mmCIF file of the N, C-alpha and C atoms, coordinates in Angstrom:
data_MODEL
# 
_entry.id   MODEL 
# 
loop_
_atom_site.group_PDB 
_atom_site.id 
_atom_site.type_symbol 
_atom_site.label_atom_id 
_atom_site.label_alt_id 
_atom_site.label_comp_id 
_atom_site.label_asym_id 
_atom_site.label_entity_id 
_atom_site.label_seq_id 
_atom_site.pdbx_PDB_ins_code 
_atom_site.Cartn_x 
_atom_site.Cartn_y 
_atom_site.Cartn_z 
_atom_site.occupancy 
_atom_site.B_iso_or_equiv 
_atom_site.pdbx_formal_charge 
_atom_site.auth_seq_id 
_atom_site.auth_comp_id 
_atom_site.auth_asym_id 
_atom_site.auth_atom_id 
_atom_site.pdbx_PDB_model_num 
ATOM 1   N N  . MET A 1 1  ? 15.062  3.253   2.742  1.00 0.00 ? 1  MET A N  1 
ATOM 2   C CA . MET A 1 1  ? 14.429  2.048   3.231  1.00 0.00 ? 1  MET A CA 1 
ATOM 3   C C  . MET A 1 1  ? 13.502  2.402   4.395  1.00 0.00 ? 1  MET A C  1 
ATOM 4   N N  . THR A 1 2  ? 12.274  1.941   4.326  1.00 0.00 ? 2  THR A N  1 
ATOM 5   C CA . THR A 1 2  ? 11.286  2.200   5.364  1.00 0.00 ? 2  THR A CA 1 
ATOM 6   C C  . THR A 1 2  ? 11.196  0.995   6.289  1.00 0.00 ? 2  THR A C  1 
ATOM 7   N N  . ILE A 1 3  ? 11.235  1.264   7.565  1.00 0.00 ? 3  ILE A N  1 
ATOM 8   C CA . ILE A 1 3  ? 11.097  0.203   8.553  1.00 0.00 ? 3  ILE A CA 1 
ATOM 9   C C  . ILE A 1 3  ? 9.615   0.049   8.871  1.00 0.00 ? 3  ILE A C  1 
ATOM 10  N N  . GLN A 1 4  ? 9.116   -1.173  8.785  1.00 0.00 ? 4  GLN A N  1 
ATOM 11  C CA . GLN A 1 4  ? 7.712   -1.423  9.083  1.00 0.00 ? 4  GLN A CA 1 
ATOM 12  C C  . GLN A 1 4  ? 7.591   -2.142  10.418 1.00 0.00 ? 4  GLN A C  1 
ATOM 13  N N  . ARG A 1 5  ? 6.614   -1.733  11.184 1.00 0.00 ? 5  ARG A N  1 
ATOM 14  C CA . ARG A 1 5  ? 6.325   -2.409  12.446 1.00 0.00 ? 5  ARG A CA 1 
ATOM 15  C C  . ARG A 1 5  ? 5.305   -3.500  12.188 1.00 0.00 ? 5  ARG A C  1 
ATOM 16  N N  . THR A 1 6  ? 5.420   -4.579  12.901 1.00 0.00 ? 6  THR A N  1 
ATOM 17  C CA . THR A 1 6  ? 4.432   -5.649  12.804 1.00 0.00 ? 6  THR A CA 1 
ATOM 18  C C  . THR A 1 6  ? 3.975   -6.032  14.208 1.00 0.00 ? 6  THR A C  1 
ATOM 19  N N  . THR A 1 7  ? 2.827   -6.635  14.255 1.00 0.00 ? 7  THR A N  1 
ATOM 20  C CA . THR A 1 7  ? 2.295   -7.176  15.503 1.00 0.00 ? 7  THR A CA 1 
ATOM 21  C C  . THR A 1 7  ? 1.595   -8.481  15.181 1.00 0.00 ? 7  THR A C  1 
ATOM 22  N N  . ALA A 1 8  ? 1.450   -9.308  16.172 1.00 0.00 ? 8  ALA A N  1 
ATOM 23  C CA . ALA A 1 8  ? 0.723   -10.564 16.000 1.00 0.00 ? 8  ALA A CA 1 
ATOM 24  C C  . ALA A 1 8  ? -0.702  -10.379 16.516 1.00 0.00 ? 8  ALA A C  1 
ATOM 25  N N  . SER A 1 9  ? -1.656  -10.849 15.734 1.00 0.00 ? 9  SER A N  1 
ATOM 26  C CA . SER A 1 9  ? -3.056  -10.714 16.153 1.00 0.00 ? 9  SER A CA 1 
ATOM 27  C C  . SER A 1 9  ? -3.344  -11.639 17.327 1.00 0.00 ? 9  SER A C  1 
ATOM 28  N N  . GLN A 1 10 ? -4.276  -11.206 18.153 1.00 0.00 ? 10 GLN A N  1 
ATOM 29  C CA . GLN A 1 10 ? -4.708  -11.990 19.305 1.00 0.00 ? 10 GLN A CA 1 
ATOM 30  C C  . GLN A 1 10 ? -6.039  -12.654 18.968 1.00 0.00 ? 10 GLN A C  1 
ATOM 31  N N  . GLN A 1 11 ? -6.523  -13.471 19.866 1.00 0.00 ? 11 GLN A N  1 
ATOM 32  C CA . GLN A 1 11 ? -7.784  -14.169 19.631 1.00 0.00 ? 11 GLN A CA 1 
ATOM 33  C C  . GLN A 1 11 ? -8.916  -13.167 19.427 1.00 0.00 ? 11 GLN A C  1 
ATOM 34  N N  . PHE A 1 12 ? -9.717  -13.362 18.397 1.00 0.00 ? 12 PHE A N  1 
ATOM 35  C CA . PHE A 1 12 ? -10.873 -12.539 18.032 1.00 0.00 ? 12 PHE A CA 1 
ATOM 36  C C  . PHE A 1 12 ? -10.490 -11.109 17.647 1.00 0.00 ? 12 PHE A C  1 
ATOM 37  N N  . ASP A 1 13 ? -9.269  -10.882 17.195 1.00 0.00 ? 13 ASP A N  1 
ATOM 38  C CA . ASP A 1 13 ? -8.822  -9.551  16.783 1.00 0.00 ? 13 ASP A CA 1 
ATOM 39  C C  . ASP A 1 13 ? -9.404  -9.167  15.429 1.00 0.00 ? 13 ASP A C  1 
ATOM 40  N N  . THR A 1 14 ? -9.606  -7.871  15.252 1.00 0.00 ? 14 THR A N  1 
ATOM 41  C CA . THR A 1 14 ? -9.985  -7.294  13.967 1.00 0.00 ? 14 THR A CA 1 
ATOM 42  C C  . THR A 1 14 ? -8.968  -6.212  13.644 1.00 0.00 ? 14 THR A C  1 
ATOM 43  N N  . LEU A 1 15 ? -8.930  -5.777  12.393 1.00 0.00 ? 15 LEU A N  1 
ATOM 44  C CA . LEU A 1 15 ? -7.982  -4.725  12.031 1.00 0.00 ? 15 LEU A CA 1 
ATOM 45  C C  . LEU A 1 15 ? -8.278  -3.429  12.769 1.00 0.00 ? 15 LEU A C  1 
ATOM 46  N N  . ASP A 1 16 ? -9.559  -3.112  12.959 1.00 0.00 ? 16 ASP A N  1 
ATOM 47  C CA . ASP A 1 16 ? -9.864  -1.871  13.675 1.00 0.00 ? 16 ASP A CA 1 
ATOM 48  C C  . ASP A 1 16 ? -9.522  -1.969  15.160 1.00 0.00 ? 16 ASP A C  1 
ATOM 49  N N  . ALA A 1 17 ? -9.607  -3.158  15.748 1.00 0.00 ? 17 ALA A N  1 
ATOM 50  C CA . ALA A 1 17 ? -9.197  -3.323  17.148 1.00 0.00 ? 17 ALA A CA 1 
ATOM 51  C C  . ALA A 1 17 ? -7.690  -3.145  17.291 1.00 0.00 ? 17 ALA A C  1 
ATOM 52  N N  . ILE A 1 18 ? -6.940  -3.657  16.336 1.00 0.00 ? 18 ILE A N  1 
ATOM 53  C CA . ILE A 1 18 ? -5.482  -3.478  16.355 1.00 0.00 ? 18 ILE A CA 1 
ATOM 54  C C  . ILE A 1 18 ? -5.139  -2.010  16.164 1.00 0.00 ? 18 ILE A C  1 
ATOM 55  N N  . ALA A 1 19 ? -5.842  -1.346  15.255 1.00 0.00 ? 19 ALA A N  1 
ATOM 56  C CA . ALA A 1 19 ? -5.598  0.086   15.039 1.00 0.00 ? 19 ALA A CA 1 
ATOM 57  C C  . ALA A 1 19 ? -5.845  0.870   16.318 1.00 0.00 ? 19 ALA A C  1 
ATOM 58  N N  . TYR A 1 20 ? -6.919  0.546   17.027 1.00 0.00 ? 20 TYR A N  1 
ATOM 59  C CA . TYR A 1 20 ? -7.217  1.260   18.270 1.00 0.00 ? 20 TYR A CA 1 
ATOM 60  C C  . TYR A 1 20 ? -6.181  0.956   19.349 1.00 0.00 ? 20 TYR A C  1 
ATOM 61  N N  . ARG A 1 21 ? -5.731  -0.289  19.412 1.00 0.00 ? 21 ARG A N  1 
ATOM 62  C CA . ARG A 1 21 ? -4.745  -0.666  20.424 1.00 0.00 ? 21 ARG A CA 1 
ATOM 63  C C  . ARG A 1 21 ? -3.430  0.092   20.239 1.00 0.00 ? 21 ARG A C  1 
ATOM 64  N N  . PHE A 1 22 ? -3.031  0.333   18.996 1.00 0.00 ? 22 PHE A N  1 
ATOM 65  C CA . PHE A 1 22 ? -1.751  0.990   18.744 1.00 0.00 ? 22 PHE A CA 1 
ATOM 66  C C  . PHE A 1 22 ? -1.857  2.497   18.562 1.00 0.00 ? 22 PHE A C  1 
ATOM 67  N N  . PHE A 1 23 ? -2.990  2.990   18.057 1.00 0.00 ? 23 PHE A N  1 
ATOM 68  C CA . PHE A 1 23 ? -3.086  4.409   17.728 1.00 0.00 ? 23 PHE A CA 1 
ATOM 69  C C  . PHE A 1 23 ? -4.154  5.153   18.520 1.00 0.00 ? 23 PHE A C  1 
ATOM 70  N N  . GLY A 1 24 ? -4.855  4.462   19.393 1.00 0.00 ? 24 GLY A N  1 
ATOM 71  C CA . GLY A 1 24 ? -5.813  5.117   20.284 1.00 0.00 ? 24 GLY A CA 1 
ATOM 72  C C  . GLY A 1 24 ? -6.898  5.871   19.537 1.00 0.00 ? 24 GLY A C  1 
ATOM 73  N N  . ASN A 1 25 ? -7.155  7.092   19.963 1.00 0.00 ? 25 ASN A N  1 
ATOM 74  C CA . ASN A 1 25 ? -8.227  7.900   19.376 1.00 0.00 ? 25 ASN A CA 1 
ATOM 75  C C  . ASN A 1 25 ? -7.971  8.272   17.924 1.00 0.00 ? 25 ASN A C  1 
ATOM 76  N N  . GLN A 1 26 ? -6.755  8.106   17.438 1.00 0.00 ? 26 GLN A N  1 
ATOM 77  C CA . GLN A 1 26 ? -6.426  8.418   16.048 1.00 0.00 ? 26 GLN A CA 1 
ATOM 78  C C  . GLN A 1 26 ? -6.543  7.189   15.147 1.00 0.00 ? 26 GLN A C  1 
ATOM 79  N N  . SER A 1 27 ? -7.129  6.116   15.653 1.00 0.00 ? 27 SER A N  1 
ATOM 80  C CA . SER A 1 27 ? -7.178  4.867   14.897 1.00 0.00 ? 27 SER A CA 1 
ATOM 81  C C  . SER A 1 27 ? -7.939  4.995   13.582 1.00 0.00 ? 27 SER A C  1 
ATOM 82  N N  . ASN A 1 28 ? -8.971  5.831   13.534 1.00 0.00 ? 28 ASN A N  1 
ATOM 83  C CA . ASN A 1 28 ? -9.727  6.002   12.285 1.00 0.00 ? 28 ASN A CA 1 
ATOM 84  C C  . ASN A 1 28 ? -8.869  6.581   11.181 1.00 0.00 ? 28 ASN A C  1 
ATOM 85  N N  . ALA A 1 29 ? -7.891  7.382   11.523 1.00 0.00 ? 29 ALA A N  1 
ATOM 86  C CA . ALA A 1 29 ? -6.998  7.956   10.514 1.00 0.00 ? 29 ALA A CA 1 
ATOM 87  C C  . ALA A 1 29 ? -6.020  6.910   9.981  1.00 0.00 ? 29 ALA A C  1 
ATOM 88  N N  . TYR A 1 30 ? -5.654  5.932   10.804 1.00 0.00 ? 30 TYR A N  1 
ATOM 89  C CA . TYR A 1 30 ? -4.661  4.927   10.406 1.00 0.00 ? 30 TYR A CA 1 
ATOM 90  C C  . TYR A 1 30 ? -5.268  3.654   9.837  1.00 0.00 ? 30 TYR A C  1 
ATOM 91  N N  . LEU A 1 31 ? -6.541  3.406   10.073 1.00 0.00 ? 31 LEU A N  1 
ATOM 92  C CA . LEU A 1 31 ? -7.164  2.165   9.617  1.00 0.00 ? 31 LEU A CA 1 
ATOM 93  C C  . LEU A 1 31 ? -7.074  1.966   8.102  1.00 0.00 ? 31 LEU A C  1 
ATOM 94  N N  . PRO A 1 32 ? -7.331  2.974   7.257  1.00 0.00 ? 32 PRO A N  1 
ATOM 95  C CA . PRO A 1 32 ? -7.192  2.745   5.810  1.00 0.00 ? 32 PRO A CA 1 
ATOM 96  C C  . PRO A 1 32 ? -5.781  2.315   5.404  1.00 0.00 ? 32 PRO A C  1 
ATOM 97  N N  . LYS A 1 33 ? -4.763  2.862   6.051  1.00 0.00 ? 33 LYS A N  1 
ATOM 98  C CA . LYS A 1 33 ? -3.381  2.488   5.738  1.00 0.00 ? 33 LYS A CA 1 
ATOM 99  C C  . LYS A 1 33 ? -3.095  1.062   6.199  1.00 0.00 ? 33 LYS A C  1 
ATOM 100 N N  . ILE A 1 34 ? -3.647  0.670   7.349  1.00 0.00 ? 34 ILE A N  1 
ATOM 101 C CA . ILE A 1 34 ? -3.463  -0.703  7.830  1.00 0.00 ? 34 ILE A CA 1 
ATOM 102 C C  . ILE A 1 34 ? -4.121  -1.692  6.869  1.00 0.00 ? 34 ILE A C  1 
ATOM 103 N N  . VAL A 1 35 ? -5.307  -1.360  6.384  1.00 0.00 ? 35 VAL A N  1 
ATOM 104 C CA . VAL A 1 35 ? -5.992  -2.216  5.410  1.00 0.00 ? 35 VAL A CA 1 
ATOM 105 C C  . VAL A 1 35 ? -5.182  -2.294  4.117  1.00 0.00 ? 35 VAL A C  1 
ATOM 106 N N  . GLU A 1 36 ? -4.627  -1.175  3.688  1.00 0.00 ? 36 GLU A N  1 
ATOM 107 C CA . GLU A 1 36 ? -3.808  -1.146  2.469  1.00 0.00 ? 36 GLU A CA 1 
ATOM 108 C C  . GLU A 1 36 ? -2.549  -1.999  2.619  1.00 0.00 ? 36 GLU A C  1 
ATOM 109 N N  . LEU A 1 37 ? -1.939  -1.987  3.794  1.00 0.00 ? 37 LEU A N  1 
ATOM 110 C CA . LEU A 1 37 ? -0.721  -2.761  4.034  1.00 0.00 ? 37 LEU A CA 1 
ATOM 111 C C  . LEU A 1 37 ? -0.993  -4.250  4.230  1.00 0.00 ? 37 LEU A C  1 
ATOM 112 N N  . ASN A 1 38 ? -2.241  -4.610  4.516  1.00 0.00 ? 38 ASN A N  1 
ATOM 113 C CA . ASN A 1 38 ? -2.600  -6.002  4.804  1.00 0.00 ? 38 ASN A CA 1 
ATOM 114 C C  . ASN A 1 38 ? -3.795  -6.451  3.969  1.00 0.00 ? 38 ASN A C  1 
ATOM 115 N N  . PRO A 1 39 ? -3.676  -6.465  2.645  1.00 0.00 ? 39 PRO A N  1 
ATOM 116 C CA . PRO A 1 39 ? -4.834  -6.796  1.799  1.00 0.00 ? 39 PRO A CA 1 
ATOM 117 C C  . PRO A 1 39 ? -5.327  -8.231  1.990  1.00 0.00 ? 39 PRO A C  1 
ATOM 118 N N  . GLN A 1 40 ? -4.481  -9.108  2.493  1.00 0.00 ? 40 GLN A N  1 
ATOM 119 C CA . GLN A 1 40 ? -4.893  -10.505 2.693  1.00 0.00 ? 40 GLN A CA 1 
ATOM 120 C C  . GLN A 1 40 ? -5.962  -10.646 3.770  1.00 0.00 ? 40 GLN A C  1 
ATOM 121 N N  . PHE A 1 41 ? -6.117  -9.629  4.628  1.00 0.00 ? 41 PHE A N  1 
ATOM 122 C CA . PHE A 1 41 ? -7.093  -9.707  5.715  1.00 0.00 ? 41 PHE A CA 1 
ATOM 123 C C  . PHE A 1 41 ? -8.393  -8.962  5.417  1.00 0.00 ? 41 PHE A C  1 
ATOM 124 N N  . THR A 1 42 ? -8.500  -8.267  4.300  1.00 0.00 ? 42 THR A N  1 
ATOM 125 C CA . THR A 1 42 ? -9.705  -7.478  4.035  1.00 0.00 ? 42 THR A CA 1 
ATOM 126 C C  . THR A 1 42 ? -10.979 -8.316  3.923  1.00 0.00 ? 42 THR A C  1 
ATOM 127 N N  . PRO A 1 43 ? -10.948 -9.540  3.383  1.00 0.00 ? 43 PRO A N  1 
ATOM 128 C CA . PRO A 1 43 ? -12.213 -10.292 3.342  1.00 0.00 ? 43 PRO A CA 1 
ATOM 129 C C  . PRO A 1 43 ? -12.591 -10.921 4.683  1.00 0.00 ? 43 PRO A C  1 
ATOM 130 N N  . LEU A 1 44 ? -11.711 -10.837 5.674  1.00 0.00 ? 44 LEU A N  1 
ATOM 131 C CA . LEU A 1 44 ? -11.960 -11.487 6.961  1.00 0.00 ? 44 LEU A CA 1 
ATOM 132 C C  . LEU A 1 44 ? -12.480 -10.492 7.987  1.00 0.00 ? 44 LEU A C  1 
ATOM 133 N N  . ALA A 1 45 ? -13.484 -10.902 8.733  1.00 0.00 ? 45 ALA A N  1 
ATOM 134 C CA . ALA A 1 45 ? -13.967 -10.047 9.819  1.00 0.00 ? 45 ALA A CA 1 
ATOM 135 C C  . ALA A 1 45 ? -13.074 -10.217 11.044 1.00 0.00 ? 45 ALA A C  1 
ATOM 136 N N  . ILE A 1 46 ? -12.759 -11.462 11.374 1.00 0.00 ? 46 ILE A N  1 
ATOM 137 C CA . ILE A 1 46 ? -11.898 -11.765 12.517 1.00 0.00 ? 46 ILE A CA 1 
ATOM 138 C C  . ILE A 1 46 ? -10.627 -12.418 11.990 1.00 0.00 ? 46 ILE A C  1 
ATOM 139 N N  . LEU A 1 47 ? -9.496  -11.915 12.447 1.00 0.00 ? 47 LEU A N  1 
ATOM 140 C CA . LEU A 1 47 ? -8.207  -12.411 11.970 1.00 0.00 ? 47 LEU A CA 1 
ATOM 141 C C  . LEU A 1 47 ? -7.841  -13.731 12.640 1.00 0.00 ? 47 LEU A C  1 
ATOM 142 N N  . PRO A 1 48 ? -7.116  -14.584 11.918 1.00 0.00 ? 48 PRO A N  1 
ATOM 143 C CA . PRO A 1 48 ? -6.598  -15.793 12.559 1.00 0.00 ? 48 PRO A CA 1 
ATOM 144 C C  . PRO A 1 48 ? -5.594  -15.413 13.653 1.00 0.00 ? 48 PRO A C  1 
ATOM 145 N N  . MET A 1 49 ? -5.559  -16.193 14.725 1.00 0.00 ? 49 MET A N  1 
ATOM 146 C CA . MET A 1 49 ? -4.627  -15.913 15.820 1.00 0.00 ? 49 MET A CA 1 
ATOM 147 C C  . MET A 1 49 ? -3.184  -15.957 15.342 1.00 0.00 ? 49 MET A C  1 
ATOM 148 N N  . ARG A 1 50 ? -2.389  -15.071 15.895 1.00 0.00 ? 50 ARG A N  1 
ATOM 149 C CA . ARG A 1 50 ? -0.950  -14.961 15.633 1.00 0.00 ? 50 ARG A CA 1 
ATOM 150 C C  . ARG A 1 50 ? -0.624  -14.632 14.180 1.00 0.00 ? 50 ARG A C  1 
ATOM 151 N N  . SER A 1 51 ? -1.559  -14.001 13.482 1.00 0.00 ? 51 SER A N  1 
ATOM 152 C CA . SER A 1 51 ? -1.269  -13.528 12.128 1.00 0.00 ? 51 SER A CA 1 
ATOM 153 C C  . SER A 1 51 ? -0.393  -12.294 12.226 1.00 0.00 ? 51 SER A C  1 
ATOM 154 N N  . SER A 1 52 ? 0.555   -12.176 11.330 1.00 0.00 ? 52 SER A N  1 
ATOM 155 C CA . SER A 1 52 ? 1.441   -11.016 11.326 1.00 0.00 ? 52 SER A CA 1 
ATOM 156 C C  . SER A 1 52 ? 0.747   -9.862  10.606 1.00 0.00 ? 52 SER A C  1 
ATOM 157 N N  . VAL A 1 53 ? 0.527   -8.769  11.324 1.00 0.00 ? 53 VAL A N  1 
ATOM 158 C CA . VAL A 1 53 ? -0.152  -7.592  10.788 1.00 0.00 ? 53 VAL A CA 1 
ATOM 159 C C  . VAL A 1 53 ? 0.862   -6.462  10.690 1.00 0.00 ? 53 VAL A C  1 
ATOM 160 N N  . ILE A 1 54 ? 0.986   -5.888  9.503  1.00 0.00 ? 54 ILE A N  1 
ATOM 161 C CA . ILE A 1 54 ? 1.915   -4.780  9.283  1.00 0.00 ? 54 ILE A CA 1 
ATOM 162 C C  . ILE A 1 54 ? 1.238   -3.483  9.697  1.00 0.00 ? 54 ILE A C  1 
ATOM 163 N N  . LEU A 1 55 ? 1.947   -2.685  10.482 1.00 0.00 ? 55 LEU A N  1 
ATOM 164 C CA . LEU A 1 55 ? 1.438   -1.393  10.938 1.00 0.00 ? 55 LEU A CA 1 
ATOM 165 C C  . LEU A 1 55 ? 2.185   -0.274  10.231 1.00 0.00 ? 55 LEU A C  1 
ATOM 166 N N  . PRO A 1 56 ? 1.509   0.835   9.953  1.00 0.00 ? 56 PRO A N  1 
ATOM 167 C CA . PRO A 1 56 ? 2.203   1.965   9.332  1.00 0.00 ? 56 PRO A CA 1 
ATOM 168 C C  . PRO A 1 56 ? 3.190   2.582   10.314 1.00 0.00 ? 56 PRO A C  1 
ATOM 169 N N  . PHE A 1 57 ? 4.297   3.057   9.784  1.00 0.00 ? 57 PHE A N  1 
ATOM 170 C CA . PHE A 1 57 ? 5.297   3.720   10.617 1.00 0.00 ? 57 PHE A CA 1 
ATOM 171 C C  . PHE A 1 57 ? 4.820   5.127   10.925 1.00 0.00 ? 57 PHE A C  1 
ATOM 172 N N  . THR A 1 58 ? 4.875   5.503   12.174 1.00 0.00 ? 58 THR A N  1 
ATOM 173 C CA . THR A 1 58 ? 4.460   6.831   12.593 1.00 0.00 ? 58 THR A CA 1 
ATOM 174 C C  . THR A 1 58 ? 5.278   7.251   13.800 1.00 0.00 ? 58 THR A C  1 
ATOM 175 N N  . THR A 1 59 ? 5.366   8.542   14.014 1.00 0.00 ? 59 THR A N  1 
ATOM 176 C CA . THR A 1 59 ? 6.100   9.040   15.175 1.00 0.00 ? 59 THR A CA 1 
ATOM 177 C C  . THR A 1 59 ? 5.169   9.371   16.324 1.00 0.00 ? 59 THR A C  1 
ATOM 178 N N  . THR A 1 60 ? 3.848   9.305   16.080 1.00 0.00 ? 60 THR A N  1 
ATOM 179 C CA . THR A 1 60 ? 2.899   9.600   17.156 1.00 0.00 ? 60 THR A CA 1 
ATOM 180 C C  . THR A 1 60 ? 2.549   8.317   17.885 1.00 0.00 ? 60 THR A C  1 
ATOM 181 N N  . VAL A 1 61 ? 2.207   8.441   19.128 1.00 0.00 ? 61 VAL A N  1 
ATOM 182 C CA . VAL A 1 61 ? 1.789   7.289   19.919 1.00 0.00 ? 61 VAL A CA 1 
ATOM 183 C C  . VAL A 1 61 ? 0.414   7.569   20.498 1.00 0.00 ? 61 VAL A C  1 
ATOM 184 N N  . ALA A 1 62 ? -0.273  6.543   20.891 1.00 0.00 ? 62 ALA A N  1 
ATOM 185 C CA . ALA A 1 62 ? -1.610  6.701   21.468 1.00 0.00 ? 62 ALA A CA 1 
ATOM 186 C C  . ALA A 1 62 ? -1.521  7.445   22.791 1.00 0.00 ? 62 ALA A C  1 
ATOM 187 N N  . ASN A 1 63 ? -2.547  8.233   23.064 1.00 0.00 ? 63 ASN A N  1 
ATOM 188 C CA . ASN A 1 63 ? -2.600  8.939   24.340 1.00 0.00 ? 63 ASN A CA 1 
ATOM 189 C C  . ASN A 1 63 ? -2.777  7.934   25.465 1.00 0.00 ? 63 ASN A C  1 
ATOM 190 N N  . VAL A 1 64 ? -1.995  8.109   26.484 1.00 0.00 ? 64 VAL A N  1 
ATOM 191 C CA . VAL A 1 64 ? -2.082  7.238   27.649 1.00 0.00 ? 64 VAL A CA 1 
ATOM 192 C C  . VAL A 1 64 ? -2.722  8.034   28.771 1.00 0.00 ? 64 VAL A C  1 
ATOM 193 N N  . GLN A 1 65 ? -3.751  7.462   29.364 1.00 0.00 ? 65 GLN A N  1 
ATOM 194 C CA . GLN A 1 65 ? -4.417  8.168   30.452 1.00 0.00 ? 65 GLN A CA 1 
ATOM 195 C C  . GLN A 1 65 ? -3.491  8.221   31.655 1.00 0.00 ? 65 GLN A C  1 
ATOM 196 N N  . GLN A 1 66 ? -3.383  9.404   32.235 1.00 0.00 ? 66 GLN A N  1 
ATOM 197 C CA . GLN A 1 66 ? -2.555  9.559   33.417 1.00 0.00 ? 66 GLN A CA 1 
ATOM 198 C C  . GLN A 1 66 ? -3.406  9.322   34.653 1.00 0.00 ? 66 GLN A C  1 
ATOM 199 N N  . ARG A 1 67 ? -2.784  8.773   35.665 1.00 0.00 ? 67 ARG A N  1 
ATOM 200 C CA . ARG A 1 67 ? -3.493  8.519   36.914 1.00 0.00 ? 67 ARG A CA 1 
ATOM 201 C C  . ARG A 1 67 ? -3.574  9.794   37.733 1.00 0.00 ? 67 ARG A C  1 
ATOM 202 N N  . LEU A 1 68 ? -4.653  9.935   38.420 1.00 0.00 ? 68 LEU A N  1 
ATOM 203 C CA . LEU A 1 68 ? -4.850  11.061  39.316 1.00 0.00 ? 68 LEU A CA 1 
ATOM 204 C C  . LEU A 1 68 ? -4.207  10.728  40.654 1.00 0.00 ? 68 LEU A C  1 
ATOM 205 N N  . LYS A 1 69 ? -3.269  11.575  41.082 1.00 0.00 ? 69 LYS A N  1 
ATOM 206 C CA . LYS A 1 69 ? -2.608  11.364  42.371 1.00 0.00 ? 69 LYS A CA 1 
ATOM 207 C C  . LYS A 1 69 ? -3.371  12.129  43.442 1.00 0.00 ? 69 LYS A C  1 
ATOM 208 N N  . LEU A 1 70 ? -3.822  11.412  44.447 1.00 0.00 ? 70 LEU A N  1 
ATOM 209 C CA . LEU A 1 70 ? -4.512  12.061  45.549 1.00 0.00 ? 70 LEU A CA 1 
ATOM 210 C C  . LEU A 1 70 ? -3.528  12.604  46.577 1.00 0.00 ? 70 LEU A C  1 
ATOM 211 N N  . TRP A 1 71 ? -2.400  11.897  46.718 1.00 0.00 ? 71 TRP A N  1 
ATOM 212 C CA . TRP A 1 71 ? -1.356  12.338  47.642 1.00 0.00 ? 71 TRP A CA 1 
ATOM 213 C C  . TRP A 1 71 ? -0.021  12.264  46.927 1.00 0.00 ? 71 TRP A C  1 
ATOM 214 N N  . ASP A 1 72 ? 0.920   13.076  47.364 1.00 0.00 ? 72 ASP A N  1 
ATOM 215 C CA . ASP A 1 72 ? 2.266   13.048  46.769 1.00 0.00 ? 72 ASP A CA 1 
ATOM 216 C C  . ASP A 1 72 ? 3.100   11.917  47.272 1.00 0.00 ? 72 ASP A C  1 
# 
């Protein structure tokens, strides 16, 4: 059994914006899978608010920028 992650779309969200929010710089690699998992949204440019979007399961996370510490 595969566990699927879901998220709710925000105002003016697109599938590629959701992909970037969750997968960062690797979003282009995950976007085709997100489109495949959510065929009901392919004809739409902007998703309806609070739509449930299925995300592919992955063990990688988006790179988080680290802050530069000037002092310890």
